[in-house]
N, C-alpha and C positions, 0 to 999 in steps of 0.2 A: 502495499500498500504507499502512496504517496505520504500520505497526512499519518503521523506519530503523534504522540500527546508526552511531555514529561513538564515533570516541578522541578523546575532551576530556580538557582539566585546569578543574578548578573556577574562578572568576576569586573567586566572592565567594558566601557561601551565608548565609536569611538565613530564622529562624524565622517563617515565619506564623502556628502554634499551636502545640497543646505538642508532636508530634512530625513534623510537617509542614515543608518549609521550597520556598523559591522559589531553584533555582541561576542561577546563571551560567555558561551553561561557553564555554572556545575549543577550538574542538573543530578539527579537522586538515580535515575534510571538508566540511563548511559553519557554519565561522568563528566568530563569539556567538549561543549558542543561549540563552530562559532558558528552565528546564522546572520545573516541576513536581514535585516527590519525596515523596512520602502517603506517611508516616510510619516517614521517616529514621533519626529520633530515639530510635526507638524503643530499648530495650536488645539486645532475639533480631533487630531488623533487619538484613539482608545487606550491606542497603547501606551501613552508617552509618561502613564505614573509606572507600568510593568518593569518598563525599559533600562528605569533608570539605575546604576552606578545601586548596591550593596541590595537594590531589591529580590521577592520572593517572592511568583508566579507561578503559572502555568503556562503552559506554550502550547500551539498549537505549530506544531512545523512541516512546513512542505516541502518534499527530497527535492534538493537539485541540484543541477554538471556538477558545479562548483562546490557551493555554499547550501543550504539549504536557505529560505527564507520563515521569518515569519508571518505566518495567516490569524491568529490569535493568539492574547496576551489578558491575561487576567491576575491581576494583583495579587495577591492573600497578603503579603505584607512590608512594608514601611521599611522597616526599625526607621522610625523617623527623630531618633534619640543623635545618629549619628549626622543630622544634619543641623545639627543644633549647635550641636559644639566642632573647633577645630581639631581640638586632638582624637577624640574618635572617629569621627572622618578621617584621619591619615592613620589611625589604625585599624579603622575596618579596611584602607587602602592595602594595607600593607598585611592584613592574615588575606585577600582575596587573592595579593600577587605573592605570597609564599604557597596558592591551591593550583593558582595559574602554571608556578616555575614547575612544578611539583608532580604535573600528573600532562599525563597523555591526552591527546584526543580520543574520545571513543569509548575508556576505561573506566565502567562501572568501578565505584568504588561508596556506594550510599552512605558509611559510615565517613565517610569524609564528609558528605554532606551536614550530614542532621550535626557533626562537629563543626563545622562554618556557621550554620543560623541561629546550632543554639550560641556559639558564641558571637555572633551580630546581632541578639536579644539581648547577653549579657553585658554589652557593652556599656558601661554608666556605673551598674550596680553590683559589678564587683570592681577589685581594684586592678588596672587597671594595664597594670605591669603583669602581677600576677598572674592573668587571666591568658595575659599575648603569651608567658612562656609556659605554660599551663597549652594552649595551640599547641606550641611547636614540638611540645616531645610527645604531647597525643599524634599529630600530623604525621611526624618523620615514622611513628611506631606505625601509626596501619600501611603505612606506605614503607615500610622494608627498611628505613632509614634511622632506626633509631641507634643510639651510644650505645655502649655497654658500659651499663653502672651500676653491677651488683658484683664483682669481680673484678679482679687484673686481667687486659683481655689478653696477657702477651703471656702468660703463665697461669693466669685458672687458680692464684693465691690470690686469699684478701688481702685489700687496695691497702688498708695498716691506714696510720696514724694522717699520712697529708698524700690521697693518692695526686696524681698530676694526666688530665684528661690528653689524648693526644689525640687529635686529627687526623694523624694516616694513619692508624693503627685500629681506629671505630672505635674507641672508648677508652674509659678511666684506667689505666698503668698503676700498680703499686709499688713506692718508691724503691726499688731491689730496678726491676723493671724501665721506670724509668731516667734512669742514672743512663743508660744504654743507647738514648733516645736523645733529640734536638728538639724543640720545640714545642712542649709541652708547658701549658695550665698550669700551675700548682693551684692546688684549690682544698678545703678545708671538707671532712669528714659532711658537719650540719649542710651543706651547698646540696653532695649526692643523696645525701636525707628524701633534701629538701625536691629534690629533680624526682627523684620512687615515689614521694604523697602525690608531687603532682601529674604524677604519670595514673595510681591509681585512683585518687578523688575524684569524682562530682566537682564540672564546674561551677556547681550553686552553693559548693561547698569552702570555695576560696577565700572566702571572707578570716573566715578562723586562722586561716593563716598570719604570722606577723613575721618572719624571715627577718632577721638584722640586713643594715643595708650590702655589708660584706658578699653575704647571702647571696641575693639580689643581684650583684655586681657579678658575680664570679657565675650565680648560672645566667646570664646575658651574654656574657664573655661567650663560656663553653658553646650554648647553643647556635648562639651568629659560628665562629669559628667550623660549627661542626656541617652544618646549612651550606652556609659560602665551600667548602671544602667540596661539598658532592655539587655544590651549584655551579662551579666554579666564575664564583659571579658576588656583586652583591646587591639586594634588590633597590628599585632604585623610588620608593615610596618611604625609605627611609628617610631620605638625603627631605623628603618635608618635615616628618618629623622634627628633625633634626632642626630644622628655619624655624618653624612655633617654638623653639624650644624645650620639648624634651625630653629626656635620657636616655636615648634608646643607645 
């Protein structure tokens, strides 16, 4: 059939003509899809609300030769808080960019869809930095990129008092194995323990956590290094977060 339905979040919208858009969607049923939305920017278009970045909508899509096209779009959730605060807009852009960067087109990942949808809904209600760290470690886990946090990735032994994160090794090293490597990041046991908690806990529980500034900084550094090692680039949205004064 030429027509098919998906429930999707809008990761990105790019103008190609005055009223037309190319959308990058992440759907529950089919994963990432790039589609054309003709006339979506016209003042009277029924698609206009549904095609805004970070919106969740039900789409009726028509198969095309190069890109599928949007025949109908029914808005389900707008997440208005993301448009009322500049910092939340920046973090939503970052989460969407991560999903776009780590996923391939046409590969269904319903758990990733649920994670992103829940995270959009919780931005502004949960500690933003912790929510972002939890999203990162959960996304890496769902897609098979999680760093080893339970034991030394090299020898399999206990991490000891001062574990060292090493991107090339794929996770944490004990001090003995870390001495044989270059470029590791020494961190505290509390940092590793907090990362494990973020992985296990439901996002709605995160306000119960109160890690100190050092642990927050080390978690940010570990996850940033890990993602950039696998992606071989930095996220563009981080520039915007720094520009508005967010300490990412």
